[in-house]
ChimeraX commands (.cxc) that place a marker at each C-alpha (Angstrom):
marker #1 position -18.09,4.48,4.90 radius 0.5
marker #1 position -17.24,7.83,3.32 radius 0.5
marker #1 position -16.32,7.53,-0.36 radius 0.5
marker #1 position -15.08,9.73,-3.16 radius 0.5
marker #1 position -16.77,9.04,-6.50 radius 0.5
marker #1 position -15.04,10.04,-9.72 radius 0.5
marker #1 position -16.89,8.88,-12.81 radius 0.5
marker #1 position -16.75,9.30,-16.56 radius 0.5
marker #1 position -19.58,10.49,-18.76 radius 0.5
marker #1 position -21.93,7.71,-19.98 radius 0.5
marker #1 position -20.97,5.23,-17.25 radius 0.5
marker #1 position -23.57,3.66,-14.99 radius 0.5
marker #1 position -24.16,1.24,-12.17 radius 0.5
marker #1 position -26.40,-1.78,-12.49 radius 0.5
marker #1 position -29.45,-1.71,-10.25 radius 0.5
marker #1 position -28.50,-2.78,-6.74 radius 0.5
marker #1 position -29.18,-2.36,-3.03 radius 0.5
marker #1 position -26.39,-0.87,-0.95 radius 0.5
marker #1 position -24.49,-3.16,1.39 radius 0.5
marker #1 position -26.18,-4.11,4.61 radius 0.5
marker #1 position -29.40,-2.36,3.68 radius 0.5
marker #1 position -27.76,0.90,4.75 radius 0.5
marker #1 position -29.06,4.36,3.92 radius 0.5
marker #1 position -26.97,6.20,1.33 radius 0.5
marker #1 position -26.38,9.83,0.42 radius 0.5
marker #1 position -24.34,11.45,-2.32 radius 0.5
marker #1 position -23.34,15.09,-2.66 radius 0.5
marker #1 position -22.37,15.96,-6.22 radius 0.5
marker #1 position -19.45,18.38,-6.50 radius 0.5
marker #1 position -19.55,18.64,-10.28 radius 0.5
marker #1 position -21.30,16.99,-13.21 radius 0.5
marker #1 position -24.79,15.53,-13.64 radius 0.5
marker #1 position -26.22,12.11,-12.70 radius 0.5
marker #1 position -29.53,10.41,-13.48 radius 0.5
marker #1 position -31.03,8.34,-10.65 radius 0.5
marker #1 position -33.73,5.67,-10.89 radius 0.5
marker #1 position -34.90,4.02,-7.72 radius 0.5
marker #1 position -37.71,1.92,-6.29 radius 0.5
marker #1 position -39.39,1.19,-2.99 radius 0.5
marker #1 position -37.77,-1.75,-1.21 radius 0.5
marker #1 position -41.12,-3.56,-1.21 radius 0.5
marker #1 position -41.12,-3.67,-5.04 radius 0.5
marker #1 position -38.10,-6.00,-5.29 radius 0.5
marker #1 position -40.20,-8.97,-6.48 radius 0.5
marker #1 position -41.12,-7.01,-9.63 radius 0.5
marker #1 position -37.45,-6.21,-10.25 radius 0.5
marker #1 position -36.20,-9.80,-10.57 radius 0.5
marker #1 position -33.62,-9.90,-7.79 radius 0.5
marker #1 position -30.62,-12.12,-8.41 radius 0.5
marker #1 position -30.75,-14.91,-5.79 radius 0.5
marker #1 position -28.34,-14.47,-2.87 radius 0.5
marker #1 position -27.25,-11.09,-4.24 radius 0.5
marker #1 position -27.88,-7.38,-3.86 radius 0.5
marker #1 position -28.23,-7.01,-7.66 radius 0.5
marker #1 position -31.13,-7.42,-10.08 radius 0.5
marker #1 position -31.63,-8.97,-13.50 radius 0.5
marker #1 position -33.60,-5.95,-14.81 radius 0.5
marker #1 position -31.55,-3.32,-16.61 radius 0.5
marker #1 position -33.07,-0.19,-15.10 radius 0.5
marker #1 position -32.00,2.02,-18.03 radius 0.5
marker #1 position -32.98,-0.43,-20.79 radius 0.5
marker #1 position -35.78,-2.58,-19.33 radius 0.5
marker #1 position -37.02,-5.50,-21.42 radius 0.5
marker #1 position -40.68,-5.84,-20.44 radius 0.5
marker #1 position -41.08,-8.86,-22.73 radius 0.5
marker #1 position -38.47,-10.74,-20.71 radius 0.5
marker #1 position -39.32,-9.10,-17.35 radius 0.5
marker #1 position -43.08,-8.35,-17.48 radius 0.5
marker #1 position -43.48,-7.71,-13.72 radius 0.5
marker #1 position -41.23,-4.65,-14.06 radius 0.5
marker #1 position -44.21,-2.56,-15.20 radius 0.5
marker #1 position -45.81,-3.07,-11.74 radius 0.5
marker #1 position -42.93,-1.45,-9.85 radius 0.5
marker #1 position -43.22,2.26,-9.10 radius 0.5
marker #1 position -40.06,3.92,-10.39 radius 0.5
marker #1 position -38.86,7.26,-9.09 radius 0.5
marker #1 position -36.31,9.17,-11.10 radius 0.5
marker #1 position -34.45,12.40,-10.93 radius 0.5
marker #1 position -31.46,14.32,-12.18 radius 0.5
marker #1 position -28.78,15.37,-9.72 radius 0.5
marker #1 position -26.68,18.43,-10.52 radius 0.5
marker #1 position -23.60,19.90,-8.86 radius 0.5
marker #1 position -24.52,21.11,-5.39 radius 0.5
marker #1 position -27.42,18.64,-4.99 radius 0.5
marker #1 position -27.57,15.92,-2.36 radius 0.5
marker #1 position -29.47,12.67,-3.04 radius 0.5
marker #1 position -30.62,10.36,-0.24 radius 0.5
marker #1 position -31.55,6.71,-0.89 radius 0.5
marker #1 position -33.28,4.94,2.03 radius 0.5
marker #1 position -31.87,1.58,3.10 radius 0.5
marker #1 position -33.00,-1.40,1.06 radius 0.5
marker #1 position -34.21,0.63,-1.93 radius 0.5
marker #1 position -33.04,-0.73,-5.30 radius 0.5
marker #1 position -31.44,1.93,-7.45 radius 0.5
marker #1 position -29.31,2.49,-10.51 radius 0.5
marker #1 position -27.46,5.61,-11.57 radius 0.5
marker #1 position -25.75,6.84,-14.70 radius 0.5
marker #1 position -23.43,9.73,-15.28 radius 0.5
marker #1 position -24.63,12.29,-17.81 radius 0.5
marker #1 position -21.27,14.14,-17.47 radius 0.5
marker #1 position -17.89,13.47,-15.92 radius 0.5
marker #1 position -18.62,13.65,-12.18 radius 0.5
marker #1 position -17.00,14.08,-8.80 radius 0.5
marker #1 position -19.01,13.45,-5.66 radius 0.5
marker #1 position -18.73,12.38,-2.05 radius 0.5
marker #1 position -21.01,9.85,-0.43 radius 0.5
marker #1 position -21.60,7.79,2.64 radius 0.5
marker #1 position -23.59,4.77,3.70 radius 0.5
marker #1 position -25.09,5.10,7.13 radius 0.5
marker #1 position -26.93,3.17,9.76 radius 0.5
marker #1 position -29.49,4.85,12.00 radius 0.5
marker #1 position -32.78,4.01,13.71 radius 0.5
marker #1 position -34.65,4.05,10.37 radius 0.5
marker #1 position -32.76,1.06,8.97 radius 0.5
marker #1 position -31.31,-0.72,12.01 radius 0.5
marker #1 position -33.70,-3.69,11.76 radius 0.5
marker #1 position -33.00,-4.11,8.04 radius 0.5
marker #1 position -29.24,-3.94,8.72 radius 0.5
marker #1 position -29.48,-6.63,11.41 radius 0.5
marker #1 position -31.57,-8.84,9.11 radius 0.5
marker #1 position -28.95,-8.42,6.36 radius 0.5
marker #1 position -26.18,-9.35,8.80 radius 0.5
marker #1 position -28.01,-12.58,9.63 radius 0.5
marker #1 position -28.64,-13.25,5.94 radius 0.5
marker #1 position -24.91,-12.75,5.23 radius 0.5
marker #1 position -24.04,-14.98,8.22 radius 0.5
marker #1 position -22.07,-12.08,9.73 radius 0.5
marker #1 position -22.85,-13.11,13.31 radius 0.5
marker #1 position -20.08,-11.02,14.88 radius 0.5
marker #1 position -21.55,-7.74,13.59 radius 0.5
marker #1 position -25.08,-8.95,14.34 radius 0.5
marker #1 position -24.17,-9.62,17.98 radius 0.5
marker #1 position -22.37,-6.27,18.26 radius 0.5
marker #1 position -25.28,-4.16,16.96 radius 0.5
marker #1 position -28.07,-6.27,18.49 radius 0.5
marker #1 position -26.51,-5.89,21.94 radius 0.5
marker #1 position -28.87,-3.68,24.01 radius 0.5
marker #1 position -25.83,-1.94,25.56 radius 0.5
marker #1 position -24.56,-0.79,22.17 radius 0.5
marker #1 position -24.73,3.05,22.17 radius 0.5
marker #1 position -27.43,4.46,19.88 radius 0.5
marker #1 position -28.23,7.99,18.86 radius 0.5
marker #1 position -26.62,11.12,20.23 radius 0.5
marker #1 position -24.95,11.04,23.61 radius 0.5
marker #1 position -24.53,13.91,26.06 radius 0.5
marker #1 position -20.72,13.57,25.91 radius 0.5
marker #1 position -20.62,13.48,22.10 radius 0.5
marker #1 position -18.73,16.21,20.25 radius 0.5
marker #1 position -18.40,17.23,16.62 radius 0.5
marker #1 position -15.45,16.04,14.53 radius 0.5
marker #1 position -13.66,18.18,12.01 radius 0.5
marker #1 position -13.20,16.38,8.70 radius 0.5
marker #1 position -9.51,15.80,9.54 radius 0.5
marker #1 position -10.41,14.28,12.92 radius 0.5
marker #1 position -13.02,12.05,11.27 radius 0.5
marker #1 position -10.57,10.77,8.65 radius 0.5
marker #1 position -7.82,10.13,11.25 radius 0.5
marker #1 position -9.99,8.05,13.61 radius 0.5
marker #1 position -8.80,4.52,14.21 radius 0.5
marker #1 position -12.25,3.04,13.60 radius 0.5
marker #1 position -11.05,-0.55,13.98 radius 0.5
marker #1 position -9.72,0.23,17.47 radius 0.5
marker #1 position -13.04,1.90,18.35 radius 0.5
marker #1 position -14.90,-1.18,17.17 radius 0.5
marker #1 position -12.86,-3.30,19.57 radius 0.5
marker #1 position -13.73,-0.86,22.39 radius 0.5
marker #1 position -17.41,-1.60,21.69 radius 0.5
marker #1 position -16.78,-5.30,22.18 radius 0.5
marker #1 position -16.60,-4.46,25.89 radius 0.5
marker #1 position -20.35,-3.79,26.05 radius 0.5
marker link #1:1,2 radius 0.2
marker link #1:2,3 radius 0.2
marker link #1:3,4 radius 0.2
marker link #1:4,5 radius 0.2
marker link #1:5,6 radius 0.2
marker link #1:6,7 radius 0.2
marker link #1:7,8 radius 0.2
marker link #1:8,9 radius 0.2
marker link #1:9,10 radius 0.2
marker link #1:10,11 radius 0.2
marker link #1:11,12 radius 0.2
marker link #1:12,13 radius 0.2
marker link #1:13,14 radius 0.2
marker link #1:14,15 radius 0.2
marker link #1:15,16 radius 0.2
marker link #1:16,17 radius 0.2
marker link #1:17,18 radius 0.2
marker link #1:18,19 radius 0.2
marker link #1:19,20 radius 0.2
marker link #1:20,21 radius 0.2
marker link #1:21,22 radius 0.2
marker link #1:22,23 radius 0.2
marker link #1:23,24 radius 0.2
marker link #1:24,25 radius 0.2
marker link #1:25,26 radius 0.2
marker link #1:26,27 radius 0.2
marker link #1:27,28 radius 0.2
marker link #1:28,29 radius 0.2
marker link #1:29,30 radius 0.2
marker link #1:30,31 radius 0.2
marker link #1:31,32 radius 0.2
marker link #1:32,33 radius 0.2
marker link #1:33,34 radius 0.2
marker link #1:34,35 radius 0.2
marker link #1:35,36 radius 0.2
marker link #1:36,37 radius 0.2
marker link #1:37,38 radius 0.2
marker link #1:38,39 radius 0.2
marker link #1:39,40 radius 0.2
marker link #1:40,41 radius 0.2
marker link #1:41,42 radius 0.2
marker link #1:42,43 radius 0.2
marker link #1:43,44 radius 0.2
marker link #1:44,45 radius 0.2
marker link #1:45,46 radius 0.2
marker link #1:46,47 radius 0.2
marker link #1:47,48 radius 0.2
marker link #1:48,49 radius 0.2
marker link #1:49,50 radius 0.2
marker link #1:50,51 radius 0.2
marker link #1:51,52 radius 0.2
marker link #1:52,53 radius 0.2
marker link #1:53,54 radius 0.2
marker link #1:54,55 radius 0.2
marker link #1:55,56 radius 0.2
marker link #1:56,57 radius 0.2
marker link #1:57,58 radius 0.2
marker link #1:58,59 radius 0.2
marker link #1:59,60 radius 0.2
marker link #1:60,61 radius 0.2
marker link #1:61,62 radius 0.2
marker link #1:62,63 radius 0.2
marker link #1:63,64 radius 0.2
marker link #1:64,65 radius 0.2
marker link #1:65,66 radius 0.2
marker link #1:66,67 radius 0.2
marker link #1:67,68 radius 0.2
marker link #1:68,69 radius 0.2
marker link #1:69,70 radius 0.2
marker link #1:70,71 radius 0.2
marker link #1:71,72 radius 0.2
marker link #1:72,73 radius 0.2
marker link #1:73,74 radius 0.2
marker link #1:74,75 radius 0.2
marker link #1:75,76 radius 0.2
marker link #1:76,77 radius 0.2
marker link #1:77,78 radius 0.2
marker link #1:78,79 radius 0.2
marker link #1:79,80 radius 0.2
marker link #1:80,81 radius 0.2
marker link #1:81,82 radius 0.2
marker link #1:82,83 radius 0.2
marker link #1:83,84 radius 0.2
marker link #1:84,85 radius 0.2
marker link #1:85,86 radius 0.2
marker link #1:86,87 radius 0.2
marker link #1:87,88 radius 0.2
marker link #1:88,89 radius 0.2
marker link #1:89,90 radius 0.2
marker link #1:90,91 radius 0.2
marker link #1:91,92 radius 0.2
marker link #1:92,93 radius 0.2
marker link #1:93,94 radius 0.2
marker link #1:94,95 radius 0.2
marker link #1:95,96 radius 0.2
marker link #1:96,97 radius 0.2
marker link #1:97,98 radius 0.2
marker link #1:98,99 radius 0.2
marker link #1:99,100 radius 0.2
marker link #1:100,101 radius 0.2
marker link #1:101,102 radius 0.2
marker link #1:102,103 radius 0.2
marker link #1:103,104 radius 0.2
marker link #1:104,105 radius 0.2
marker link #1:105,106 radius 0.2
marker link #1:106,107 radius 0.2
marker link #1:107,108 radius 0.2
marker link #1:108,109 radius 0.2
marker link #1:109,110 radius 0.2
marker link #1:110,111 radius 0.2
marker link #1:111,112 radius 0.2
marker link #1:112,113 radius 0.2
marker link #1:113,114 radius 0.2
marker link #1:114,115 radius 0.2
marker link #1:115,116 radius 0.2
marker link #1:116,117 radius 0.2
marker link #1:117,118 radius 0.2
marker link #1:118,119 radius 0.2
marker link #1:119,120 radius 0.2
marker link #1:120,121 radius 0.2
marker link #1:121,122 radius 0.2
marker link #1:122,123 radius 0.2
marker link #1:123,124 radius 0.2
marker link #1:124,125 radius 0.2
marker link #1:125,126 radius 0.2
marker link #1:126,127 radius 0.2
marker link #1:127,128 radius 0.2
marker link #1:128,129 radius 0.2
marker link #1:129,130 radius 0.2
marker link #1:130,131 radius 0.2
marker link #1:131,132 radius 0.2
marker link #1:132,133 radius 0.2
marker link #1:133,134 radius 0.2
marker link #1:134,135 radius 0.2
marker link #1:135,136 radius 0.2
marker link #1:136,137 radius 0.2
marker link #1:137,138 radius 0.2
marker link #1:138,139 radius 0.2
marker link #1:139,140 radius 0.2
marker link #1:140,141 radius 0.2
marker link #1:141,142 radius 0.2
marker link #1:142,143 radius 0.2
marker link #1:143,144 radius 0.2
marker link #1:144,145 radius 0.2
marker link #1:145,146 radius 0.2
marker link #1:146,147 radius 0.2
marker link #1:147,148 radius 0.2
marker link #1:148,149 radius 0.2
marker link #1:149,150 radius 0.2
marker link #1:150,151 radius 0.2
marker link #1:151,152 radius 0.2
marker link #1:152,153 radius 0.2
marker link #1:153,154 radius 0.2
marker link #1:154,155 radius 0.2
marker link #1:155,156 radius 0.2
marker link #1:156,157 radius 0.2
marker link #1:157,158 radius 0.2
marker link #1:158,159 radius 0.2
marker link #1:159,160 radius 0.2
marker link #1:160,161 radius 0.2
marker link #1:161,162 radius 0.2
marker link #1:162,163 radius 0.2
marker link #1:163,164 radius 0.2
marker link #1:164,165 radius 0.2
marker link #1:165,166 radius 0.2
marker link #1:166,167 radius 0.2
marker link #1:167,168 radius 0.2
marker link #1:168,169 radius 0.2
marker link #1:169,170 radius 0.2
view
């Protein structure tokens, strides 16, 4: 899921986990962002909203009187500047705020490091079609000997829905 992010100074995202427990990366073209993120095993201390990928804790203005377990979660933080790439492992709660107007590109991805989490999330979301597709032992994983590189134009022009239907044949 490649995405273009254009954001205004002083805007932010609430703390969340990316869809499907996927890994996430963002390359910042210009501007500055502040990231705060946590290990996925610390979610109990972050007051997860039931049946949601969001949290009750405001990561930039935590209220430890209201949310006392928050102090037990190990928070990692950093500042991303133009030319930096940030990687967030699947399932890790994070929030981000723009310290400048920003432009960046990003992508969520599924690989061997988060495949089990992705499948669990598909079951949790009752998305049985995707679960069956990716849990199928014949589903191609990793690099293949007949695989070739795409140019950006080739990547953007792929008919991904048609390719998904091709995988239904497995």
